[in-house]
C-alpha angles and dihedrals in degrees: 000000000000117000096241091048090051089051089048091055091051091051090046091052091051093050096043097085089057090050092048094048094044094050091045092054094043093043087219140063110312088229124026090019098169127037148150122237127213134192109233144177125226118214118194113232099182118063107174138048128010095322090048092054090052093045092053091052093052096044116111136050125353143177117223125193121198120197149151115249104221117019134060111246097234097174095316099312091116094066091061092071129070110274147140121245128226138209121194117190127195112193102209135211093206139032094241114122104224138136090228117094120226123222093256097049123113125209125202123179124202136181134190095258128088096218139012087245091060098050094106092048091046090060087072099037100045113105091230097178092069128042091197095055099070137070115231128211133200089222097211139053134267140197107231120200110247093004109058132217111001149164125218137207139174120225120190110224093218139003118245111259100194123104123246136066122321094266093051091048091051093049093050092048091051091048090053093048091246100112100104129151126185120218113214133183136194138176119251116275140087093258097043113119127223113251124202112243108168144338119239115207119195114221110180141327114265135209106240136152099260094185088064095039102100117184109199126183088211090064093102107165094138095052101262105131123187116237137183140037098301094049093047090051089058097062100072094033094053091048092049093049091051092049091047095055091041091056095039093049094036087238122183113216109233118242100199144337133035134284136219099202114127118221113241088229115013 
Protein backbone atom coordinates (compact mmCIF):
# COMPACT_ATOMS: atom_id res chain seq x y z
CA UNK A 1 0.00 0.00 0.00
CA UNK A 2 1.38 3.42 -0.93
CA UNK A 3 2.26 5.76 1.91
CA UNK A 4 -0.20 8.55 1.03
CA UNK A 5 -3.03 6.07 0.64
CA UNK A 6 -2.21 4.62 4.04
CA UNK A 7 -2.34 8.12 5.50
CA UNK A 8 -5.65 8.69 3.70
CA UNK A 9 -7.16 5.60 5.27
CA UNK A 10 -6.13 6.79 8.72
CA UNK A 11 -7.68 10.21 8.08
CA UNK A 12 -10.82 8.58 6.73
CA UNK A 13 -11.08 6.42 9.82
CA UNK A 14 -10.79 9.50 12.02
CA UNK A 15 -13.51 11.32 10.06
CA UNK A 16 -15.88 8.39 9.76
CA UNK A 17 -17.60 8.91 13.16
CA UNK A 18 -18.50 12.43 12.07
CA UNK A 19 -19.89 11.13 8.78
CA UNK A 20 -21.87 8.42 10.55
CA UNK A 21 -23.29 10.79 13.15
CA UNK A 22 -24.11 13.51 10.64
CA UNK A 23 -25.89 11.11 8.30
CA UNK A 24 -27.77 9.54 11.21
CA UNK A 25 -29.04 12.92 12.39
CA UNK A 26 -29.87 14.08 8.88
CA UNK A 27 -31.42 10.73 7.95
CA UNK A 28 -29.79 11.19 4.56
CA UNK A 29 -26.36 11.52 3.02
CA UNK A 30 -24.28 14.03 4.96
CA UNK A 31 -23.43 15.67 1.64
CA UNK A 32 -25.58 15.55 -1.48
CA UNK A 33 -28.62 14.55 0.60
CA UNK A 34 -31.33 14.98 -2.04
CA UNK A 35 -31.06 14.18 -5.72
CA UNK A 36 -32.81 13.11 -8.89
CA UNK A 37 -31.76 10.03 -10.86
CA UNK A 38 -31.88 9.55 -14.65
CA UNK A 39 -31.50 6.60 -16.95
CA UNK A 40 -28.89 7.39 -19.54
CA UNK A 41 -27.00 5.99 -22.48
CA UNK A 42 -23.24 6.25 -22.98
CA UNK A 43 -21.94 6.56 -26.54
CA UNK A 44 -18.23 6.02 -27.16
CA UNK A 45 -16.59 8.87 -29.08
CA UNK A 46 -13.08 7.50 -29.34
CA UNK A 47 -12.63 4.25 -31.26
CA UNK A 48 -8.88 3.69 -31.40
CA UNK A 49 -5.90 3.68 -29.09
CA UNK A 50 -5.92 3.93 -25.31
CA UNK A 51 -8.83 6.36 -25.15
CA UNK A 52 -10.82 4.22 -27.55
CA UNK A 53 -10.38 1.13 -25.37
CA UNK A 54 -11.62 3.08 -22.34
CA UNK A 55 -14.56 4.52 -24.27
CA UNK A 56 -15.65 1.09 -25.48
CA UNK A 57 -15.62 -0.27 -21.91
CA UNK A 58 -17.83 2.57 -20.67
CA UNK A 59 -20.33 2.48 -23.55
CA UNK A 60 -23.83 1.25 -22.73
CA UNK A 61 -26.48 2.00 -20.09
CA UNK A 62 -25.90 4.26 -17.10
CA UNK A 63 -27.58 5.75 -14.05
CA UNK A 64 -26.86 9.41 -13.32
CA UNK A 65 -27.73 11.23 -10.08
CA UNK A 66 -27.80 15.06 -9.88
CA UNK A 67 -27.72 16.78 -6.51
CA UNK A 68 -26.79 19.81 -4.47
CA UNK A 69 -23.98 19.20 -2.01
CA UNK A 70 -25.13 21.02 1.11
CA UNK A 71 -28.82 21.85 1.34
CA UNK A 72 -31.97 19.75 1.37
CA UNK A 73 -34.10 20.33 -1.72
CA UNK A 74 -37.35 21.27 0.07
CA UNK A 75 -39.30 22.20 -3.04
CA UNK A 76 -36.49 24.21 -4.61
CA UNK A 77 -35.51 26.31 -1.60
CA UNK A 78 -32.11 24.64 -1.51
CA UNK A 79 -30.99 26.13 -4.81
CA UNK A 80 -31.39 29.69 -3.51
CA UNK A 81 -28.30 29.33 -1.30
CA UNK A 82 -24.62 29.15 -2.29
CA UNK A 83 -23.69 25.57 -3.05
CA UNK A 84 -21.77 23.22 -5.29
CA UNK A 85 -23.57 20.70 -7.48
CA UNK A 86 -22.72 17.06 -7.95
CA UNK A 87 -23.13 14.41 -10.65
CA UNK A 88 -22.64 10.72 -9.85
CA UNK A 89 -22.49 8.31 -12.79
CA UNK A 90 -22.80 4.54 -12.66
CA UNK A 91 -21.70 2.93 -15.91
CA UNK A 92 -23.83 -0.22 -15.96
CA UNK A 93 -23.38 -3.70 -17.33
CA UNK A 94 -27.14 -4.22 -17.77
CA UNK A 95 -30.31 -2.25 -18.52
CA UNK A 96 -31.89 -3.12 -15.17
CA UNK A 97 -32.85 -0.09 -13.05
CA UNK A 98 -31.73 -1.02 -9.56
CA UNK A 99 -29.93 0.63 -6.63
CA UNK A 100 -27.70 -2.43 -6.36
CA UNK A 101 -24.38 -2.30 -8.20
CA UNK A 102 -23.22 -5.27 -10.26
CA UNK A 103 -19.66 -6.57 -10.21
CA UNK A 104 -18.88 -5.02 -13.59
CA UNK A 105 -20.28 -1.56 -12.85
CA UNK A 106 -18.13 1.56 -12.57
CA UNK A 107 -18.93 4.62 -10.43
CA UNK A 108 -17.48 8.09 -11.03
CA UNK A 109 -18.39 11.06 -8.84
CA UNK A 110 -18.05 14.68 -9.97
CA UNK A 111 -18.59 18.13 -8.41
CA UNK A 112 -18.70 21.66 -9.80
CA UNK A 113 -15.25 22.55 -8.47
CA UNK A 114 -11.89 22.09 -10.17
CA UNK A 115 -9.98 21.11 -7.03
CA UNK A 116 -10.69 20.16 -3.45
CA UNK A 117 -8.93 23.38 -2.42
CA UNK A 118 -11.46 25.46 -4.40
CA UNK A 119 -14.65 23.90 -2.97
CA UNK A 120 -15.49 26.88 -0.77
CA UNK A 121 -14.91 29.34 -3.61
CA UNK A 122 -16.99 27.15 -5.95
CA UNK A 123 -20.01 27.53 -3.67
CA UNK A 124 -20.24 31.13 -4.88
CA UNK A 125 -19.30 30.57 -8.53
CA UNK A 126 -21.41 27.48 -9.30
CA UNK A 127 -24.45 28.25 -11.44
CA UNK A 128 -26.71 26.38 -9.05
CA UNK A 129 -29.97 27.12 -10.93
CA UNK A 130 -29.01 24.87 -13.86
CA UNK A 131 -27.33 21.47 -13.70
CA UNK A 132 -26.39 21.77 -17.38
CA UNK A 133 -24.56 25.09 -17.01
CA UNK A 134 -21.53 23.85 -15.07
CA UNK A 135 -18.47 21.72 -15.71
CA UNK A 136 -17.89 18.91 -13.20
CA UNK A 137 -14.59 17.43 -12.04
CA UNK A 138 -13.73 14.15 -10.35
CA UNK A 139 -11.28 16.07 -8.08
CA UNK A 140 -8.80 13.26 -7.64
CA UNK A 141 -6.73 10.93 -9.75
CA UNK A 142 -7.27 7.42 -11.04
CA UNK A 143 -5.29 4.56 -12.52
CA UNK A 144 -7.06 3.51 -15.71
CA UNK A 145 -6.48 0.08 -17.23
CA UNK A 146 -4.64 0.44 -20.52
CA UNK A 147 -4.35 4.22 -20.14
CA UNK A 148 -2.41 5.07 -16.99
CA UNK A 149 -2.87 7.86 -14.44
CA UNK A 150 -5.74 10.17 -15.40
CA UNK A 151 -8.19 12.88 -14.37
CA UNK A 152 -11.83 13.09 -15.49
CA UNK A 153 -14.41 15.81 -16.04
CA UNK A 154 -17.97 16.13 -17.35
CA UNK A 155 -18.83 18.98 -19.71
CA UNK A 156 -22.51 19.64 -20.59
CA UNK A 157 -22.86 20.36 -24.29
CA UNK A 158 -25.49 23.07 -23.73
CA UNK A 159 -27.19 24.88 -20.89
CA UNK A 160 -30.92 24.34 -20.40
CA UNK A 161 -32.90 27.33 -21.71
CA UNK A 162 -36.27 26.55 -20.13
CA UNK A 163 -37.60 28.45 -17.15
CA UNK A 164 -38.17 26.78 -13.79
CA UNK A 165 -35.95 25.32 -11.10
CA UNK A 166 -32.93 23.20 -11.97
CA UNK A 167 -34.83 19.91 -11.77
CA UNK A 168 -37.55 21.15 -14.09
CA UNK A 169 -34.98 22.49 -16.55
CA UNK A 170 -33.16 19.16 -16.54
CA UNK A 171 -36.32 17.15 -17.10
CA UNK A 172 -37.41 19.35 -20.01
CA UNK A 173 -33.96 19.16 -21.59
CA UNK A 174 -33.98 15.35 -21.31
CA UNK A 175 -37.49 15.13 -22.80
CA UNK A 176 -36.30 17.21 -25.75
CA UNK A 177 -33.18 15.07 -26.27
CA UNK A 178 -30.91 17.99 -25.31
CA UNK A 179 -29.49 16.74 -22.00
CA UNK A 180 -26.03 15.70 -23.15
CA UNK A 181 -22.81 15.61 -21.14
CA UNK A 182 -19.35 14.81 -22.48
CA UNK A 183 -16.93 12.72 -20.44
CA UNK A 184 -13.33 13.83 -20.95
CA UNK A 185 -10.04 12.48 -19.62
CA UNK A 186 -6.49 13.73 -19.50
CA UNK A 187 -3.21 12.61 -18.10
CA UNK A 188 -1.76 14.47 -15.15
CA UNK A 189 0.24 17.58 -15.97
CA UNK A 190 -0.24 21.29 -16.61
CA UNK A 191 0.10 20.88 -20.38
CA UNK A 192 -2.00 17.75 -20.72
CA UNK A 193 -5.04 18.21 -22.94
CA UNK A 194 -8.56 16.98 -22.31
CA UNK A 195 -9.60 14.18 -24.64
CA UNK A 196 -13.22 13.30 -25.45
CA UNK A 197 -14.11 9.80 -24.26
CA UNK A 198 -17.90 9.44 -24.47
CA UNK A 199 -21.19 11.32 -24.57
CA UNK A 200 -23.78 10.65 -21.88
CA UNK A 201 -27.39 11.29 -22.95
CA UNK A 202 -30.05 11.54 -20.26
CA UNK A 203 -33.31 9.80 -21.15
CA UNK A 204 -35.80 10.21 -18.30
CA UNK A 205 -35.94 10.46 -14.50
CA UNK A 206 -36.54 7.17 -12.72
CA UNK A 207 -38.17 6.16 -9.44
CA UNK A 208 -35.51 4.41 -7.40
CA UNK A 209 -34.78 3.92 -3.71
CA UNK A 210 -32.12 6.59 -3.27
CA UNK A 211 -31.41 5.69 0.32
CA UNK A 212 -30.20 2.32 -0.94
CA UNK A 213 -28.46 3.77 -4.02
CA UNK A 214 -24.85 3.91 -2.95
CA UNK A 215 -22.37 5.46 -5.38
CA UNK A 216 -18.89 4.36 -4.46
CA UNK A 217 -15.65 5.46 -6.18
CA UNK A 218 -14.24 2.03 -5.33
CA UNK A 219 -16.83 0.35 -7.57
CA UNK A 220 -14.28 -0.19 -10.35
CA UNK A 221 -15.75 -2.72 -12.76
CA UNK A 222 -14.59 -0.83 -15.87
CA UNK A 223 -10.97 -0.54 -14.76
CA UNK A 224 -10.92 3.01 -13.32
CA UNK A 225 -9.25 2.68 -9.90
CA UNK A 226 -9.04 5.56 -7.38
CA UNK A 227 -5.53 6.49 -6.22
CA UNK A 228 -4.00 8.93 -3.79
CA UNK A 229 -4.65 10.41 -0.36
CA UNK A 230 -8.03 12.00 -1.13
CA UNK A 231 -9.41 8.85 -2.66
CA UNK A 232 -8.22 6.67 0.21
CA UNK A 233 -9.85 9.03 2.71
CA UNK A 234 -13.18 8.51 0.98
CA UNK A 235 -13.42 4.77 1.61
CA UNK A 236 -14.20 4.82 5.34
CA UNK A 237 -16.13 8.10 5.15
CA UNK A 238 -18.48 6.84 2.43
CA UNK A 239 -19.13 3.61 4.29
CA UNK A 240 -19.84 5.48 7.53
CA UNK A 241 -22.22 7.89 5.79
CA UNK A 242 -24.12 4.98 4.27
CA UNK A 243 -24.41 3.20 7.61
CA UNK A 244 -25.51 6.40 9.33
CA UNK A 245 -28.38 7.05 6.97
CA UNK A 246 -29.29 3.37 6.96
CA UNK A 247 -29.61 3.31 10.75
CA UNK A 248 -31.24 6.72 10.94
CA UNK A 249 -33.80 5.88 8.28
CA UNK A 250 -34.20 2.28 9.41
CA UNK A 251 -33.15 1.37 5.92
CA UNK A 252 -33.06 -2.21 4.76
CA UNK A 253 -30.17 -2.90 2.43
CA UNK A 254 -31.55 -4.51 -0.76
CA UNK A 255 -30.36 -7.97 -1.67
CA UNK A 256 -31.20 -8.02 -5.35
CA UNK A 257 -33.46 -6.51 -7.96
CA UNK A 258 -34.83 -3.03 -8.49
CA UNK A 259 -37.51 -0.97 -6.88
CA UNK A 260 -40.17 1.44 -8.05
CA UNK A 261 -40.75 3.24 -4.76
CA UNK A 262 -40.45 7.04 -4.99
CA UNK A 263 -38.70 8.83 -2.17
CA UNK A 264 -40.96 11.32 -0.41
CA UNK A 265 -38.20 13.91 -0.76
CA UNK A 266 -35.44 12.97 -3.16
